[in-house]
C-alpha positions as CSV (number, residue, x, y, z in Angstrom):
1,M,-3.7,-11.2,-0.6
2,Y,-3.3,-9.3,-3.8
3,V,-3.6,-5.5,-4.3
4,K,-4.0,-2.7,-6.5
5,V,-1.7,-0.5,-6.2
6,T,-1.5,3.7,-7.2
7,G,1.9,5.3,-7.3
8,P,5.4,4.0,-6.3
9,V,5.4,1.4,-4.4
10,E,9.1,-0.4,-2.3
11,V,9.5,-4.0,-1.4
12,G,8.6,-2.8,3.3
13,D,6.5,0.3,2.7
14,L,4.1,0.3,4.4
15,L,0.4,0.7,2.8
16,T,-3.4,2.8,2.9
17,T,-6.4,3.5,1.4
18,S,-6.0,5.6,-1.9
19,N,-8.2,8.7,-3.2
20,E,-8.8,5.8,-6.5
21,P,-11.8,3.1,-4.9
22,G,-9.9,-0.1,-4.4
23,R,-7.0,0.8,-4.3
24,A,-3.9,1.1,-1.9
25,M,-1.1,3.4,-2.0
26,A,2.2,3.2,-0.5
27,V,2.2,5.5,3.0
28,K,4.6,8.9,2.1
29,N,3.6,10.1,6.5
30,R,4.2,7.5,8.9
31,R,2.2,10.0,12.3
32,K,-0.8,11.1,9.7
33,A,-1.3,7.2,8.5
34,F,-2.2,6.0,12.9
35,G,-4.4,4.0,12.5
36,A,-4.9,3.7,8.5
37,V,-2.4,0.9,7.3
38,I,-3.9,-1.9,6.1
39,G,-0.6,-3.5,5.2
40,K,3.2,-4.6,4.1
41,A,4.5,-4.1,0.2
42,L,6.3,-7.9,0.1
43,E,6.8,-7.0,-4.1
44,S,7.7,-3.5,-5.3
45,D,5.2,-1.7,-8.7
46,A,8.0,1.1,-9.8
47,D,4.6,2.1,-12.7
48,G,2.5,2.3,-9.4
49,D,-0.4,1.1,-12.3
50,G,-0.8,-2.5,-11.4
51,L,-0.8,-5.5,-8.3
52,V,1.3,-6.2,-5.5
53,L,1.6,-8.8,-2.6
54,M,0.6,-7.0,0.5
55,L,1.1,-8.7,4.0
56,V,-2.8,-7.8,6.1
57,Q,-3.0,-6.5,9.2
58,P,-4.9,-6.9,11.0
59,R,-5.7,-4.9,13.7
């Protein structure tokens, strides 16, 4: 599915919820994000203000 992102995202980054409602951001610390990951980025966005294709990880 496509998700709006904040901040730069690279292919393969784990994504979690952002402080901005309705957006996701790349995980910077995997230990702190344990249990809060919503998916994995399949596309990149260097500007960090667009849509990225994400693989949703159900838990």
